[in-house]
C-alpha positions in Angstrom: 99.2 -5.7 83.4 101.2 -8.7 83.9 103.7 -6.6 86.4 100.4 -5.9 88.8 101.2 -4.1 91.6 104.5 -4.3 91.5 104.8 -1.2 89.2 103.4 2.4 90.1 101.7 2.5 86.3 99.1 -0.7 86.9 96.3 1.3 87.6 96.9 3.6 84.6 97.1 0.2 82.1 94.3 -0.8 83.0 92.1 2.1 83.3 93.8 3.2 80.1 93.0 0.1 77.8 89.6 -0.4 79.1 88.8 3.2 78.0 90.4 1.5 74.9 88.4 -1.1 74.7 85.5 0.8 75.5 85.5 3.6 72.6 87.8 2.2 70.2 87.6 -1.8 70.3 89.4 -4.5 68.8 90.7 -4.4 65.2 88.9 -6.7 63.0 89.5 -7.6 59.1 86.6 -7.2 56.9 85.9 -9.2 54.2 87.3 -7.0 51.2 90.8 -6.5 53.0 90.0 -3.5 55.2 89.7 -3.1 58.9 87.1 -1.8 61.3 87.5 -1.0 65.2 84.5 -3.2 67.4 84.1 -2.1 70.5 84.6 -4.7 73.1 82.1 -3.9 76.1 82.5 -6.8 78.0 86.4 -6.8 78.1 86.1 -3.0 79.4 83.4 -3.9 81.9 85.8 -6.7 83.0 89.0 -4.1 83.3 87.3 -1.6 85.1 85.7 -4.1 87.7 89.2 -5.5 88.0 90.4 -2.3 88.5 87.4 -1.4 91.3 87.8 -4.7 92.8 91.9 -4.4 93.5 92.3 -0.9 94.6 89.8 1.2 97.5 89.1 4.7 96.8 91.9 6.9 97.2 94.5 4.5 95.9 94.0 5.5 92.9 92.8 8.7 90.6 90.5 6.2 88.4 88.2 4.7 90.8 85.0 7.0 91.3 85.4 7.3 86.8 85.8 3.6 86.9 82.5 3.0 88.5 80.8 5.5 86.3 81.6 3.6 83.3 80.6 0.4 85.1 77.1 1.5 85.6 76.8 3.2 82.4 77.7 0.1 80.3 75.2 -2.6 82.4 72.4 -0.5 83.4 69.4 -0.5 80.8 69.0 2.4 79.1 66.1 3.7 76.6 65.6 6.6 74.1 63.1 7.5 71.4 62.7 10.3 69.2 60.9 11.6 66.2 62.8 14.2 63.7 59.8 15.1 61.8 56.9 16.6 61.5 54.5 14.3 59.2 51.8 15.3 56.5 48.1 13.6 56.7 48.7 10.2 54.7 52.5 10.3 54.6 54.5 7.2 56.1 55.4 8.1 59.5 58.7 6.4 61.7 60.7 7.1 64.7 63.8 6.3 65.7 64.5 4.0 68.6 67.2 2.9 70.6 68.3 0.7 73.7 70.6 -0.9 75.8 70.7 -4.1 78.1 67.1 -4.7 77.1 65.7 -7.4 75.4 62.0 -6.1 75.0 60.5 -2.7 74.0 57.0 -2.1 74.8 55.9 0.7 72.5 52.6 2.7 72.6 51.2 5.5 70.8 48.4 7.8 72.4 46.6 10.5 70.8 46.7 13.6 72.6 45.3 17.4 72.3 48.3 19.4 72.7 45.8 22.7 74.2 44.4 20.7 76.8 46.8 18.0 77.7 49.7 20.2 78.4 50.7 22.2 81.6 53.0 24.8 81.8 52.7 25.2 85.3 54.4 22.1 86.4 58.5 22.3 87.3 59.2 19.5 85.4 61.9 20.8 82.6 60.5 18.3 79.7 56.8 19.3 79.5 56.3 16.2 77.2 56.7 14.3 80.5 53.9 16.2 82.4 50.6 14.9 80.3 49.0 12.0 81.7 48.7 9.1 79.4 46.6 6.9 81.8 43.3 8.2 80.4 44.3 9.5 76.7 43.0 7.7 74.0 45.8 4.5 73.1 46.0 4.4 69.3 48.6 1.5 69.3 50.7 -1.1 71.3 53.3 -3.4 70.1 56.5 -5.0 71.6 59.6 -4.7 70.0 62.2 -7.4 70.1 65.9 -6.0 70.4 68.1 -9.3 70.2 70.3 -8.2 72.5 73.1 -10.2 73.3 74.1 -9.5 76.6 77.3 -8.0 75.4 76.3 -4.1 76.5 76.3 -3.1 73.2 74.1 -0.1 72.2 71.2 -0.7 69.5 69.4 1.1 67.4 66.7 1.0 64.9 64.5 3.3 62.6 61.0 2.2 63.1 58.4 2.8 60.6 54.7 2.5 61.6 52.5 0.1 59.6 49.7 3.0 59.8 48.7 6.1 58.9 47.6 8.7 61.0 45.2 11.4 60.9 46.0 15.0 61.6 47.0 15.4 65.7 49.3 15.6 68.1 50.1 11.8 69.9 53.0 10.8 71.9 54.7 7.9 71.3 56.1 6.0 74.1 58.7 3.5 75.3 59.2 1.3 78.7 61.9 -1.5 78.9 63.2 -2.6 82.2 61.7 0.3 84.4 63.1 2.6 81.7 60.4 5.2 80.1 60.8 7.0 77.0 58.7 9.6 75.4 58.3 11.8 72.3 55.8 13.9 70.4 54.5 12.9 67.0 52.5 15.7 65.0 50.9 15.0 61.8 49.7 18.3 60.2 48.6 20.0 56.9 49.3 23.6 58.9 52.7 25.6 59.9 52.9 28.4 61.9 56.2 30.4 62.0 57.2 33.5 64.7 59.4 36.2 64.3 60.0 38.6 66.9 61.9 41.7 67.1 62.0 44.0 70.2 58.3 44.6 71.1 56.8 43.3 67.8 56.1 39.7 67.0 55.4 38.5 63.1 52.8 34.9 63.0 52.6 33.6 59.8 49.9 30.9 59.5 49.2 28.6 56.3 48.5 25.5 55.1 
């Protein structure tokens, strides 16, 4: 890097060093004498921006990819996922992940899957087609992320502080113009379908 553009390897050094800081990062010694790698997105962003400012498009093969990484590191992102179907009166939780947001606004809506889902809509994700405007909002609350402005992704398993009766719910997260949803299903029944050739076996039980 010290040689700058005097060497043909300068853009390679910038790009691969930035990738290293983004994916592996700096080595830290742990209290027990071991070591671990810690990603440094601030340094990675500095190097990617240095590459795109010192080289024009066409002068380095890394220009477009560096710009893509800059966008990925700096833009807000949000996702919410439920990994289970829950029994009534059980403890319920969902997985929340975020990046570059200080606060996530969460809301839980009661829906009717037979009424509210529209499979005629051309969008790939049917859950996004559900209009929550007139649905019953069961709960809403803010979640502080303790984001330090260092571009590091954050995640947490969030537990609901109240139990839910049987039904279907949409958990929605909003932050910095981003939205994410998932289905939270509370039920004491199950449905299994086996299909073979032109026949189907449907098994239902509580």
